[in-house]
mmCIF file of the N, C-alpha and C atoms, coordinates in Angstrom:
data_MODEL
# 
_entry.id   MODEL 
# 
loop_
_atom_site.group_PDB 
_atom_site.id 
_atom_site.type_symbol 
_atom_site.label_atom_id 
_atom_site.label_alt_id 
_atom_site.label_comp_id 
_atom_site.label_asym_id 
_atom_site.label_entity_id 
_atom_site.label_seq_id 
_atom_site.pdbx_PDB_ins_code 
_atom_site.Cartn_x 
_atom_site.Cartn_y 
_atom_site.Cartn_z 
_atom_site.occupancy 
_atom_site.B_iso_or_equiv 
_atom_site.pdbx_formal_charge 
_atom_site.auth_seq_id 
_atom_site.auth_comp_id 
_atom_site.auth_asym_id 
_atom_site.auth_atom_id 
_atom_site.pdbx_PDB_model_num 
ATOM 1   N N  . SER A 1 1  ? -4.738  -6.704 -16.151 1.00 0.00 ? 1  SER A N  1 
ATOM 2   C CA . SER A 1 1  ? -3.784  -6.059 -15.492 1.00 0.00 ? 1  SER A CA 1 
ATOM 3   C C  . SER A 1 1  ? -4.446  -5.344 -14.217 1.00 0.00 ? 1  SER A C  1 
ATOM 4   N N  . ARG A 1 2  ? -5.243  -4.254 -14.509 1.00 0.00 ? 2  ARG A N  1 
ATOM 5   C CA . ARG A 1 2  ? -5.662  -3.128 -13.884 1.00 0.00 ? 2  ARG A CA 1 
ATOM 6   C C  . ARG A 1 2  ? -6.675  -3.880 -13.018 1.00 0.00 ? 2  ARG A C  1 
ATOM 7   N N  . VAL A 1 3  ? -7.621  -5.556 -13.268 1.00 0.00 ? 3  VAL A N  1 
ATOM 8   C CA . VAL A 1 3  ? -8.413  -5.770 -12.512 1.00 0.00 ? 3  VAL A CA 1 
ATOM 9   C C  . VAL A 1 3  ? -8.030  -6.513 -11.468 1.00 0.00 ? 3  VAL A C  1 
ATOM 10  N N  . LEU A 1 4  ? -6.860  -6.913 -11.853 1.00 0.00 ? 4  LEU A N  1 
ATOM 11  C CA . LEU A 1 4  ? -5.935  -7.590 -10.901 1.00 0.00 ? 4  LEU A CA 1 
ATOM 12  C C  . LEU A 1 4  ? -5.232  -7.058 -9.740  1.00 0.00 ? 4  LEU A C  1 
ATOM 13  N N  . ALA A 1 5  ? -4.830  -5.475 -10.277 1.00 0.00 ? 5  ALA A N  1 
ATOM 14  C CA . ALA A 1 5  ? -4.359  -4.632 -9.092  1.00 0.00 ? 5  ALA A CA 1 
ATOM 15  C C  . ALA A 1 5  ? -5.301  -4.251 -7.968  1.00 0.00 ? 5  ALA A C  1 
ATOM 16  N N  . ALA A 1 6  ? -6.963  -4.157 -8.969  1.00 0.00 ? 6  ALA A N  1 
ATOM 17  C CA . ALA A 1 6  ? -7.727  -3.982 -7.727  1.00 0.00 ? 6  ALA A CA 1 
ATOM 18  C C  . ALA A 1 6  ? -8.364  -4.510 -6.972  1.00 0.00 ? 6  ALA A C  1 
ATOM 19  N N  . LEU A 1 7  ? -8.500  -6.011 -7.400  1.00 0.00 ? 7  LEU A N  1 
ATOM 20  C CA . LEU A 1 7  ? -8.518  -7.167 -6.505  1.00 0.00 ? 7  LEU A CA 1 
ATOM 21  C C  . LEU A 1 7  ? -7.627  -7.254 -5.328  1.00 0.00 ? 7  LEU A C  1 
ATOM 22  N N  . THR A 1 8  ? -6.072  -7.389 -5.881  1.00 0.00 ? 8  THR A N  1 
ATOM 23  C CA . THR A 1 8  ? -5.039  -7.378 -4.508  1.00 0.00 ? 8  THR A CA 1 
ATOM 24  C C  . THR A 1 8  ? -5.113  -6.274 -3.574  1.00 0.00 ? 8  THR A C  1 
ATOM 25  N N  . LEU A 1 9  ? -5.502  -4.872 -4.130  1.00 0.00 ? 9  LEU A N  1 
ATOM 26  C CA . LEU A 1 9  ? -5.287  -3.788 -3.577  1.00 0.00 ? 9  LEU A CA 1 
ATOM 27  C C  . LEU A 1 9  ? -6.752  -4.133 -2.353  1.00 0.00 ? 9  LEU A C  1 
ATOM 28  N N  . GLN A 1 10 ? -7.999  -4.457 -2.843  1.00 0.00 ? 10 GLN A N  1 
ATOM 29  C CA . GLN A 1 10 ? -8.697  -4.880 -1.717  1.00 0.00 ? 10 GLN A CA 1 
ATOM 30  C C  . GLN A 1 10 ? -8.693  -5.420 -1.082  1.00 0.00 ? 10 GLN A C  1 
ATOM 31  N N  . ARG A 1 11 ? -8.190  -6.798 -1.391  1.00 0.00 ? 11 ARG A N  1 
ATOM 32  C CA . ARG A 1 11 ? -8.326  -7.917 -0.462  1.00 0.00 ? 11 ARG A CA 1 
ATOM 33  C C  . ARG A 1 11 ? -6.827  -7.450 0.799   1.00 0.00 ? 11 ARG A C  1 
ATOM 34  N N  . GLY A 1 12 ? -5.889  -6.819 0.209   1.00 0.00 ? 12 GLY A N  1 
ATOM 35  C CA . GLY A 1 12 ? -4.854  -6.068 0.925   1.00 0.00 ? 12 GLY A CA 1 
ATOM 36  C C  . GLY A 1 12 ? -5.437  -5.247 2.249   1.00 0.00 ? 12 GLY A C  1 
ATOM 37  N N  . ALA A 1 13 ? -6.003  -4.334 1.808   1.00 0.00 ? 13 ALA A N  1 
ATOM 38  C CA . ALA A 1 13 ? -6.797  -3.446 2.632   1.00 0.00 ? 13 ALA A CA 1 
ATOM 39  C C  . ALA A 1 13 ? -7.529  -4.071 3.850   1.00 0.00 ? 13 ALA A C  1 
ATOM 40  N N  . SER A 1 14 ? -8.440  -5.229 3.165   1.00 0.00 ? 14 SER A N  1 
ATOM 41  C CA . SER A 1 14 ? -9.255  -5.690 3.968   1.00 0.00 ? 14 SER A CA 1 
ATOM 42  C C  . SER A 1 14 ? -8.647  -6.682 4.961   1.00 0.00 ? 14 SER A C  1 
ATOM 43  N N  . GLY A 1 15 ? -7.542  -6.952 4.335   1.00 0.00 ? 15 GLY A N  1 
ATOM 44  C CA . GLY A 1 15 ? -6.387  -8.060 5.577   1.00 0.00 ? 15 GLY A CA 1 
ATOM 45  C C  . GLY A 1 15 ? -6.398  -7.000 7.065   1.00 0.00 ? 15 GLY A C  1 
ATOM 46  N N  . PHE A 1 16 ? -5.788  -5.959 6.741   1.00 0.00 ? 16 PHE A N  1 
ATOM 47  C CA . PHE A 1 16 ? -5.417  -5.317 7.537   1.00 0.00 ? 16 PHE A CA 1 
ATOM 48  C C  . PHE A 1 16 ? -6.464  -5.050 8.273   1.00 0.00 ? 16 PHE A C  1 
ATOM 49  N N  . LEU A 1 17 ? -7.558  -4.508 8.085   1.00 0.00 ? 17 LEU A N  1 
ATOM 50  C CA . LEU A 1 17 ? -8.452  -3.870 8.700   1.00 0.00 ? 17 LEU A CA 1 
ATOM 51  C C  . LEU A 1 17 ? -9.346  -5.030 9.671   1.00 0.00 ? 17 LEU A C  1 
ATOM 52  N N  . ARG A 1 18 ? -9.482  -6.230 9.175   1.00 0.00 ? 18 ARG A N  1 
ATOM 53  C CA . ARG A 1 18 ? -10.233 -7.355 9.831   1.00 0.00 ? 18 ARG A CA 1 
ATOM 54  C C  . ARG A 1 18 ? -9.007  -8.097 10.533  1.00 0.00 ? 18 ARG A C  1 
ATOM 55  N N  . CYS A 1 19 ? -8.333  -8.245 9.831   1.00 0.00 ? 19 CYS A N  1 
ATOM 56  C CA . CYS A 1 19 ? -7.362  -9.396 10.792  1.00 0.00 ? 19 CYS A CA 1 
ATOM 57  C C  . CYS A 1 19 ? -6.248  -8.924 11.702  1.00 0.00 ? 19 CYS A C  1 
ATOM 58  N N  . ILE A 1 20 ? -5.495  -7.820 11.074  1.00 0.00 ? 20 ILE A N  1 
ATOM 59  C CA . ILE A 1 20 ? -4.160  -7.107 11.737  1.00 0.00 ? 20 ILE A CA 1 
ATOM 60  C C  . ILE A 1 20 ? -4.301  -6.424 13.204  1.00 0.00 ? 20 ILE A C  1 
ATOM 61  N N  . ARG A 1 21 ? -5.192  -5.207 12.484  1.00 0.00 ? 21 ARG A N  1 
ATOM 62  C CA . ARG A 1 21 ? -5.271  -4.352 13.741  1.00 0.00 ? 21 ARG A CA 1 
ATOM 63  C C  . ARG A 1 21 ? -6.334  -4.946 14.624  1.00 0.00 ? 21 ARG A C  1 
ATOM 64  N N  . PRO A 1 22 ? -7.284  -5.713 14.693  1.00 0.00 ? 22 PRO A N  1 
ATOM 65  C CA . PRO A 1 22 ? -8.146  -5.771 15.862  1.00 0.00 ? 22 PRO A CA 1 
ATOM 66  C C  . PRO A 1 22 ? -7.281  -7.062 16.507  1.00 0.00 ? 22 PRO A C  1 
ATOM 67  N N  . LEU A 1 23 ? -6.746  -8.030 15.894  1.00 0.00 ? 23 LEU A N  1 
ATOM 68  C CA . LEU A 1 23 ? -5.942  -9.204 16.616  1.00 0.00 ? 23 LEU A CA 1 
ATOM 69  C C  . LEU A 1 23 ? -4.763  -8.669 17.658  1.00 0.00 ? 23 LEU A C  1 
ATOM 70  N N  . ARG A 1 24 ? -4.268  -7.655 16.875  1.00 0.00 ? 24 ARG A N  1 
ATOM 71  C CA . ARG A 1 24 ? -2.991  -7.271 17.530  1.00 0.00 ? 24 ARG A CA 1 
ATOM 72  C C  . ARG A 1 24 ? -2.685  -5.979 17.801  1.00 0.00 ? 24 ARG A C  1 
ATOM 73  N N  . PRO A 1 25 ? -3.449  -5.248 18.497  1.00 0.00 ? 25 PRO A N  1 
ATOM 74  C CA . PRO A 1 25 ? -3.577  -3.800 18.484  1.00 0.00 ? 25 PRO A CA 1 
ATOM 75  C C  . PRO A 1 25 ? -2.673  -3.058 18.705  1.00 0.00 ? 25 PRO A C  1 
ATOM 76  N N  . ALA A 1 26 ? -1.848  -4.082 19.859  1.00 0.00 ? 26 ALA A N  1 
ATOM 77  C CA . ALA A 1 26 ? -0.611  -3.180 20.814  1.00 0.00 ? 26 ALA A CA 1 
ATOM 78  C C  . ALA A 1 26 ? 0.474   -3.226 19.600  1.00 0.00 ? 26 ALA A C  1 
ATOM 79  N N  . ALA A 1 27 ? 0.711   -4.521 18.973  1.00 0.00 ? 27 ALA A N  1 
ATOM 80  C CA . ALA A 1 27 ? 1.885   -4.614 17.763  1.00 0.00 ? 27 ALA A CA 1 
ATOM 81  C C  . ALA A 1 27 ? 1.561   -3.511 16.759  1.00 0.00 ? 27 ALA A C  1 
ATOM 82  N N  . ALA A 1 28 ? -0.058  -2.899 16.015  1.00 0.00 ? 28 ALA A N  1 
ATOM 83  C CA . ALA A 1 28 ? -0.197  -2.543 15.485  1.00 0.00 ? 28 ALA A CA 1 
ATOM 84  C C  . ALA A 1 28 ? 0.136   -0.678 15.716  1.00 0.00 ? 28 ALA A C  1 
ATOM 85  N N  . ARG A 1 29 ? 0.136   -0.617 16.940  1.00 0.00 ? 29 ARG A N  1 
ATOM 86  C CA . ARG A 1 29 ? 0.507   0.806  17.539  1.00 0.00 ? 29 ARG A CA 1 
ATOM 87  C C  . ARG A 1 29 ? 1.957   0.792  17.614  1.00 0.00 ? 29 ARG A C  1 
ATOM 88  N N  . TYR A 1 30 ? 2.693   0.020  17.860  1.00 0.00 ? 30 TYR A N  1 
ATOM 89  C CA . TYR A 1 30 ? 3.952   -0.201 18.032  1.00 0.00 ? 30 TYR A CA 1 
ATOM 90  C C  . TYR A 1 30 ? 4.837   -0.264 16.844  1.00 0.00 ? 30 TYR A C  1 
ATOM 91  N N  . LEU A 1 31 ? 4.527   -0.975 15.577  1.00 0.00 ? 31 LEU A N  1 
ATOM 92  C CA . LEU A 1 31 ? 4.874   -0.886 14.468  1.00 0.00 ? 31 LEU A CA 1 
ATOM 93  C C  . LEU A 1 31 ? 4.326   0.157  13.236  1.00 0.00 ? 31 LEU A C  1 
ATOM 94  N N  . ALA A 1 32 ? 3.371   0.806  13.910  1.00 0.00 ? 32 ALA A N  1 
ATOM 95  C CA . ALA A 1 32 ? 3.094   2.043  12.930  1.00 0.00 ? 32 ALA A CA 1 
ATOM 96  C C  . ALA A 1 32 ? 3.968   2.954  12.431  1.00 0.00 ? 32 ALA A C  1 
ATOM 97  N N  . PRO A 1 33 ? 4.939   3.609  13.212  1.00 0.00 ? 33 PRO A N  1 
ATOM 98  C CA . PRO A 1 33 ? 5.977   4.521  12.575  1.00 0.00 ? 33 PRO A CA 1 
ATOM 99  C C  . PRO A 1 33 ? 6.559   3.696  11.399  1.00 0.00 ? 33 PRO A C  1 
ATOM 100 N N  . VAL A 1 34 ? 6.968   2.397  11.760  1.00 0.00 ? 34 VAL A N  1 
ATOM 101 C CA . VAL A 1 34 ? 7.795   1.755  10.620  1.00 0.00 ? 34 VAL A CA 1 
ATOM 102 C C  . VAL A 1 34 ? 7.000   1.538  9.597   1.00 0.00 ? 34 VAL A C  1 
ATOM 103 N N  . ILE A 1 35 ? 5.824   1.401  9.574   1.00 0.00 ? 35 ILE A N  1 
ATOM 104 C CA . ILE A 1 35 ? 4.866   0.962  8.454   1.00 0.00 ? 35 ILE A CA 1 
ATOM 105 C C  . ILE A 1 35 ? 4.626   2.444  7.309   1.00 0.00 ? 35 ILE A C  1 
ATOM 106 N N  . ILE A 1 36 ? 4.471   3.380  8.490   1.00 0.00 ? 36 ILE A N  1 
ATOM 107 C CA . ILE A 1 36 ? 4.154   4.521  7.757   1.00 0.00 ? 36 ILE A CA 1 
ATOM 108 C C  . ILE A 1 36 ? 5.327   5.033  6.767   1.00 0.00 ? 36 ILE A C  1 
ATOM 109 N N  . VAL A 1 37 ? 6.987   4.799  7.328   1.00 0.00 ? 37 VAL A N  1 
ATOM 110 C CA . VAL A 1 37 ? 7.690   5.105  6.725   1.00 0.00 ? 37 VAL A CA 1 
ATOM 111 C C  . VAL A 1 37 ? 8.048   4.278  5.446   1.00 0.00 ? 37 VAL A C  1 
ATOM 112 N N  . LEU A 1 38 ? 7.587   2.801  5.303   1.00 0.00 ? 38 LEU A N  1 
ATOM 113 C CA . LEU A 1 38 ? 7.988   2.012  4.634   1.00 0.00 ? 38 LEU A CA 1 
ATOM 114 C C  . LEU A 1 38 ? 6.909   2.420  3.685   1.00 0.00 ? 38 LEU A C  1 
ATOM 115 N N  . SER A 1 39 ? 5.680   2.915  3.915   1.00 0.00 ? 39 SER A N  1 
ATOM 116 C CA . SER A 1 39 ? 4.509   3.121  2.907   1.00 0.00 ? 39 SER A CA 1 
ATOM 117 C C  . SER A 1 39 ? 4.911   4.626  2.384   1.00 0.00 ? 39 SER A C  1 
ATOM 118 N N  . LEU A 1 40 ? 5.596   5.508  2.891   1.00 0.00 ? 40 LEU A N  1 
ATOM 119 C CA . LEU A 1 40 ? 5.821   6.885  2.138   1.00 0.00 ? 40 LEU A CA 1 
ATOM 120 C C  . LEU A 1 40 ? 7.340   6.551  1.128   1.00 0.00 ? 40 LEU A C  1 
ATOM 121 N N  . ILE A 1 41 ? 7.952   5.268  1.353   1.00 0.00 ? 41 ILE A N  1 
ATOM 122 C CA . ILE A 1 41 ? 9.089   4.994  0.520   1.00 0.00 ? 41 ILE A CA 1 
ATOM 123 C C  . ILE A 1 41 ? 8.489   4.509  -0.792  1.00 0.00 ? 41 ILE A C  1 
ATOM 124 N N  . ALA A 1 42 ? 7.089   3.334  -0.458  1.00 0.00 ? 42 ALA A N  1 
ATOM 125 C CA . ALA A 1 42 ? 6.646   2.856  -1.457  1.00 0.00 ? 42 ALA A CA 1 
ATOM 126 C C  . ALA A 1 42 ? 5.728   3.849  -2.499  1.00 0.00 ? 42 ALA A C  1 
ATOM 127 N N  . VAL A 1 43 ? 5.350   5.088  -1.794  1.00 0.00 ? 43 VAL A N  1 
ATOM 128 C CA . VAL A 1 43 ? 4.631   5.645  -2.620  1.00 0.00 ? 43 VAL A CA 1 
ATOM 129 C C  . VAL A 1 43 ? 5.590   6.428  -3.841  1.00 0.00 ? 43 VAL A C  1 
ATOM 130 N N  . ILE A 1 44 ? 6.633   7.173  -2.790  1.00 0.00 ? 44 ILE A N  1 
ATOM 131 C CA . ILE A 1 44 ? 8.192   8.189  -3.533  1.00 0.00 ? 44 ILE A CA 1 
ATOM 132 C C  . ILE A 1 44 ? 8.646   6.938  -5.062  1.00 0.00 ? 44 ILE A C  1 
ATOM 133 N N  . TYR A 1 45 ? 8.827   6.040  -4.251  1.00 0.00 ? 45 TYR A N  1 
ATOM 134 C CA . TYR A 1 45 ? 9.879   4.914  -5.319  1.00 0.00 ? 45 TYR A CA 1 
ATOM 135 C C  . TYR A 1 45 ? 8.875   4.774  -6.278  1.00 0.00 ? 45 TYR A C  1 
ATOM 136 N N  . SER A 1 46 ? 7.445   4.131  -6.223  1.00 0.00 ? 46 SER A N  1 
ATOM 137 C CA . SER A 1 46 ? 6.658   3.703  -7.267  1.00 0.00 ? 46 SER A CA 1 
ATOM 138 C C  . SER A 1 46 ? 6.519   4.799  -8.497  1.00 0.00 ? 46 SER A C  1 
ATOM 139 N N  . GLY A 1 47 ? 5.919   6.012  -7.633  1.00 0.00 ? 47 GLY A N  1 
ATOM 140 C CA . GLY A 1 47 ? 5.873   7.031  -8.470  1.00 0.00 ? 47 GLY A CA 1 
ATOM 141 C C  . GLY A 1 47 ? 7.070   7.506  -9.414  1.00 0.00 ? 47 GLY A C  1 
ATOM 142 N N  . MET A 1 48 ? 8.313   7.230  -8.823  1.00 0.00 ? 48 MET A N  1 
ATOM 143 C CA . MET A 1 48 ? 9.195   7.610  -9.981  1.00 0.00 ? 48 MET A CA 1 
ATOM 144 C C  . MET A 1 48 ? 9.631   6.430  -10.855 1.00 0.00 ? 48 MET A C  1 
ATOM 145 N N  . VAL A 1 49 ? 9.058   5.451  -10.247 1.00 0.00 ? 49 VAL A N  1 
ATOM 146 C CA . VAL A 1 49 ? 9.366   4.338  -11.611 1.00 0.00 ? 49 VAL A CA 1 
ATOM 147 C C  . VAL A 1 49 ? 8.326   4.340  -12.756 1.00 0.00 ? 49 VAL A C  1 
ATOM 148 N N  . ALA A 1 50 ? 7.340   4.832  -12.256 1.00 0.00 ? 50 ALA A N  1 
ATOM 149 C CA . ALA A 1 50 ? 6.066   5.057  -13.241 1.00 0.00 ? 50 ALA A CA 1 
ATOM 150 C C  . ALA A 1 50 ? 6.418   6.314  -14.089 1.00 0.00 ? 50 ALA A C  1 
ATOM 151 N N  . LEU A 1 51 ? 7.122   7.333  -13.532 1.00 0.00 ? 51 LEU A N  1 
ATOM 152 C CA . LEU A 1 51 ? 7.361   8.499  -14.284 1.00 0.00 ? 51 LEU A CA 1 
ATOM 153 C C  . LEU A 1 51 ? 8.288   8.053  -15.504 1.00 0.00 ? 51 LEU A C  1 
ATOM 154 N N  . VAL A 1 52 ? 9.072   6.887  -15.232 1.00 0.00 ? 52 VAL A N  1 
ATOM 155 C CA . VAL A 1 52 ? 10.019  6.833  -16.439 1.00 0.00 ? 52 VAL A CA 1 
ATOM 156 C C  . VAL A 1 52 ? 9.646   5.551  -17.159 1.00 0.00 ? 52 VAL A C  1 
ATOM 157 N N  . GLN A 1 53 ? 8.664   4.670  -17.191 1.00 0.00 ? 53 GLN A N  1 
ATOM 158 C CA . GLN A 1 53 ? 8.090   3.507  -17.494 1.00 0.00 ? 53 GLN A CA 1 
ATOM 159 C C  . GLN A 1 53 ? 7.771   3.574  -19.219 1.00 0.00 ? 53 GLN A C  1 
ATOM 160 N N  . THR A 1 54 ? 8.165   2.668  -19.799 1.00 0.00 ? 54 THR A N  1 
ATOM 161 C CA . THR A 1 54 ? 7.635   2.974  -21.235 1.00 0.00 ? 54 THR A CA 1 
ATOM 162 C C  . THR A 1 54 ? 6.811   1.623  -21.961 1.00 0.00 ? 54 THR A C  1 
ATOM 163 N N  . ASP A 1 55 ? 6.926   0.703  -20.915 1.00 0.00 ? 55 ASP A N  1 
ATOM 164 C CA . ASP A 1 55 ? 6.052   -0.214 -21.433 1.00 0.00 ? 55 ASP A CA 1 
ATOM 165 C C  . ASP A 1 55 ? 4.637   -0.031 -20.544 1.00 0.00 ? 55 ASP A C  1 
ATOM 166 N N  . MET A 1 56 ? 3.656   -0.043 -21.622 1.00 0.00 ? 56 MET A N  1 
ATOM 167 C CA . MET A 1 56 ? 2.211   0.547  -20.865 1.00 0.00 ? 56 MET A CA 1 
ATOM 168 C C  . MET A 1 56 ? 1.635   -0.511 -20.059 1.00 0.00 ? 56 MET A C  1 
ATOM 169 N N  . LYS A 1 57 ? 2.116   -1.846 -20.181 1.00 0.00 ? 57 LYS A N  1 
ATOM 170 C CA . LYS A 1 57 ? 0.865   -2.857 -19.140 1.00 0.00 ? 57 LYS A CA 1 
ATOM 171 C C  . LYS A 1 57 ? 2.137   -2.585 -17.895 1.00 0.00 ? 57 LYS A C  1 
ATOM 172 N N  . LYS A 1 58 ? 3.642   -2.391 -18.090 1.00 0.00 ? 58 LYS A N  1 
ATOM 173 C CA . LYS A 1 58 ? 3.887   -2.251 -16.527 1.00 0.00 ? 58 LYS A CA 1 
ATOM 174 C C  . LYS A 1 58 ? 3.323   -0.635 -15.981 1.00 0.00 ? 58 LYS A C  1 
ATOM 175 N N  . LEU A 1 59 ? 3.589   0.032  -16.936 1.00 0.00 ? 59 LEU A N  1 
ATOM 176 C CA . LEU A 1 59 ? 2.473   1.363  -16.412 1.00 0.00 ? 59 LEU A CA 1 
ATOM 177 C C  . LEU A 1 59 ? 1.010   1.449  -16.082 1.00 0.00 ? 59 LEU A C  1 
ATOM 178 N N  . VAL A 1 60 ? 0.592   0.417  -16.317 1.00 0.00 ? 60 VAL A N  1 
ATOM 179 C CA . VAL A 1 60 ? -0.898  0.047  -15.535 1.00 0.00 ? 60 VAL A CA 1 
ATOM 180 C C  . VAL A 1 60 ? -0.419  -0.198 -14.136 1.00 0.00 ? 60 VAL A C  1 
ATOM 181 N N  . ALA A 1 61 ? 0.684   -1.260 -14.088 1.00 0.00 ? 61 ALA A N  1 
ATOM 182 C CA . ALA A 1 61 ? 0.650   -1.851 -12.832 1.00 0.00 ? 61 ALA A CA 1 
ATOM 183 C C  . ALA A 1 61 ? 1.583   -1.076 -11.682 1.00 0.00 ? 61 ALA A C  1 
ATOM 184 N N  . ASP A 1 62 ? 2.263   0.013  -12.048 1.00 0.00 ? 62 ASP A N  1 
ATOM 185 C CA . ASP A 1 62 ? 2.613   0.571  -11.085 1.00 0.00 ? 62 ASP A CA 1 
ATOM 186 C C  . ASP A 1 62 ? 1.967   1.609  -10.381 1.00 0.00 ? 62 ASP A C  1 
ATOM 187 N N  . PRO A 1 63 ? 1.343   2.152  -10.483 1.00 0.00 ? 63 PRO A N  1 
ATOM 188 C CA . PRO A 1 63 ? 0.157   3.106  -10.014 1.00 0.00 ? 63 PRO A CA 1 
ATOM 189 C C  . PRO A 1 63 ? -0.542  2.279  -8.915  1.00 0.00 ? 63 PRO A C  1 
ATOM 190 N N  . SER A 1 64 ? -1.102  0.657  -9.222  1.00 0.00 ? 64 SER A N  1 
ATOM 191 C CA . SER A 1 64 ? -1.610  0.186  -8.300  1.00 0.00 ? 64 SER A CA 1 
ATOM 192 C C  . SER A 1 64 ? -0.620  -0.058 -6.770  1.00 0.00 ? 64 SER A C  1 
ATOM 193 N N  . ILE A 1 65 ? 0.567   -0.288 -7.030  1.00 0.00 ? 65 ILE A N  1 
ATOM 194 C CA . ILE A 1 65 ? 1.637   -0.589 -5.933  1.00 0.00 ? 65 ILE A CA 1 
ATOM 195 C C  . ILE A 1 65 ? 1.895   1.283  -4.945  1.00 0.00 ? 65 ILE A C  1 
ATOM 196 N N  . TRP A 1 66 ? 1.613   2.003  -6.275  1.00 0.00 ? 66 TRP A N  1 
ATOM 197 C CA . TRP A 1 66 ? 1.747   3.579  -5.355  1.00 0.00 ? 66 TRP A CA 1 
ATOM 198 C C  . TRP A 1 66 ? 0.187   3.541  -4.504  1.00 0.00 ? 66 TRP A C  1 
ATOM 199 N N  . HIS A 1 67 ? -1.003  3.409  -5.114  1.00 0.00 ? 67 HIS A N  1 
ATOM 200 C CA . HIS A 1 67 ? -1.953  3.512  -4.290  1.00 0.00 ? 67 HIS A CA 1 
ATOM 201 C C  . HIS A 1 67 ? -2.332  2.554  -3.171  1.00 0.00 ? 67 HIS A C  1 
ATOM 202 N N  . MET A 1 68 ? -1.596  1.371  -2.991  1.00 0.00 ? 68 MET A N  1 
ATOM 203 C CA . MET A 1 68 ? -1.356  0.638  -2.106  1.00 0.00 ? 68 MET A CA 1 
ATOM 204 C C  . MET A 1 68 ? -0.790  1.059  -1.020  1.00 0.00 ? 68 MET A C  1 
ATOM 205 N N  . GLY A 1 69 ? 0.489   1.707  -1.385  1.00 0.00 ? 69 GLY A N  1 
ATOM 206 C CA . GLY A 1 69 ? 1.151   2.794  -0.327  1.00 0.00 ? 69 GLY A CA 1 
ATOM 207 C C  . GLY A 1 69 ? 0.308   3.729  0.444   1.00 0.00 ? 69 GLY A C  1 
ATOM 208 N N  . PHE A 1 70 ? -0.739  4.422  -0.061  1.00 0.00 ? 70 PHE A N  1 
ATOM 209 C CA . PHE A 1 70 ? -1.309  5.588  -0.086  1.00 0.00 ? 70 PHE A CA 1 
ATOM 210 C C  . PHE A 1 70 ? -2.564  4.816  1.282   1.00 0.00 ? 70 PHE A C  1 
ATOM 211 N N  . VAL A 1 71 ? -2.808  3.647  0.657   1.00 0.00 ? 71 VAL A N  1 
ATOM 212 C CA . VAL A 1 71 ? -4.000  3.118  1.802   1.00 0.00 ? 71 VAL A CA 1 
ATOM 213 C C  . VAL A 1 71 ? -3.194  2.310  2.807   1.00 0.00 ? 71 VAL A C  1 
ATOM 214 N N  . THR A 1 72 ? -2.111  2.076  3.058   1.00 0.00 ? 72 THR A N  1 
ATOM 215 C CA . THR A 1 72 ? -1.475  1.204  4.017   1.00 0.00 ? 72 THR A CA 1 
ATOM 216 C C  . THR A 1 72 ? -0.924  2.797  4.842   1.00 0.00 ? 72 THR A C  1 
ATOM 217 N N  . LEU A 1 73 ? -0.633  3.656  4.393   1.00 0.00 ? 73 LEU A N  1 
ATOM 218 C CA . LEU A 1 73 ? -0.333  5.034  5.218   1.00 0.00 ? 73 LEU A CA 1 
ATOM 219 C C  . LEU A 1 73 ? -1.535  5.564  5.736   1.00 0.00 ? 73 LEU A C  1 
ATOM 220 N N  . GLY A 1 74 ? -2.721  5.396  5.214   1.00 0.00 ? 74 GLY A N  1 
ATOM 221 C CA . GLY A 1 74 ? -3.602  5.750  5.632   1.00 0.00 ? 74 GLY A CA 1 
ATOM 222 C C  . GLY A 1 74 ? -4.384  5.030  6.964   1.00 0.00 ? 74 GLY A C  1 
ATOM 223 N N  . LEU A 1 75 ? -4.315  3.485  6.544   1.00 0.00 ? 75 LEU A N  1 
ATOM 224 C CA . LEU A 1 75 ? -4.657  3.021  7.849   1.00 0.00 ? 75 LEU A CA 1 
ATOM 225 C C  . LEU A 1 75 ? -3.832  2.847  9.208   1.00 0.00 ? 75 LEU A C  1 
ATOM 226 N N  . PHE A 1 76 ? -2.704  3.265  8.629   1.00 0.00 ? 76 PHE A N  1 
ATOM 227 C CA . PHE A 1 76 ? -1.764  3.005  10.021  1.00 0.00 ? 76 PHE A CA 1 
ATOM 228 C C  . PHE A 1 76 ? -1.760  4.438  10.446  1.00 0.00 ? 76 PHE A C  1 
ATOM 229 N N  . LEU A 1 77 ? -2.124  5.587  9.821   1.00 0.00 ? 77 LEU A N  1 
ATOM 230 C CA . LEU A 1 77 ? -2.045  7.087  10.463  1.00 0.00 ? 77 LEU A CA 1 
ATOM 231 C C  . LEU A 1 77 ? -3.235  7.184  11.499  1.00 0.00 ? 77 LEU A C  1 
ATOM 232 N N  . VAL A 1 78 ? -4.092  6.118  11.579  1.00 0.00 ? 78 VAL A N  1 
ATOM 233 C CA . VAL A 1 78 ? -5.018  6.406  12.364  1.00 0.00 ? 78 VAL A CA 1 
ATOM 234 C C  . VAL A 1 78 ? -4.905  5.451  13.581  1.00 0.00 ? 78 VAL A C  1 
ATOM 235 N N  . VAL A 1 79 ? -3.862  4.517  13.446  1.00 0.00 ? 79 VAL A N  1 
ATOM 236 C CA . VAL A 1 79 ? -3.837  3.748  14.907  1.00 0.00 ? 79 VAL A CA 1 
ATOM 237 C C  . VAL A 1 79 ? -3.654  4.601  15.881  1.00 0.00 ? 79 VAL A C  1 
# 
């Protein structure tokens, strides 16, 4: 579960950096506020879900969603 989460995070971040931002820079700047708000919602929501999770396998998967929220937040704060 942890390896799958790490691979998904790595592929998602490289997809943003290699495809979306260079090909459509104006769209990335235009939609940056929306993506920033959605990233913040994902970080807060997945953190709250991880706090009340009792299943250990799901507890490992929830922080990966939380971490991807931070990655997208960082990518679009510098656009």
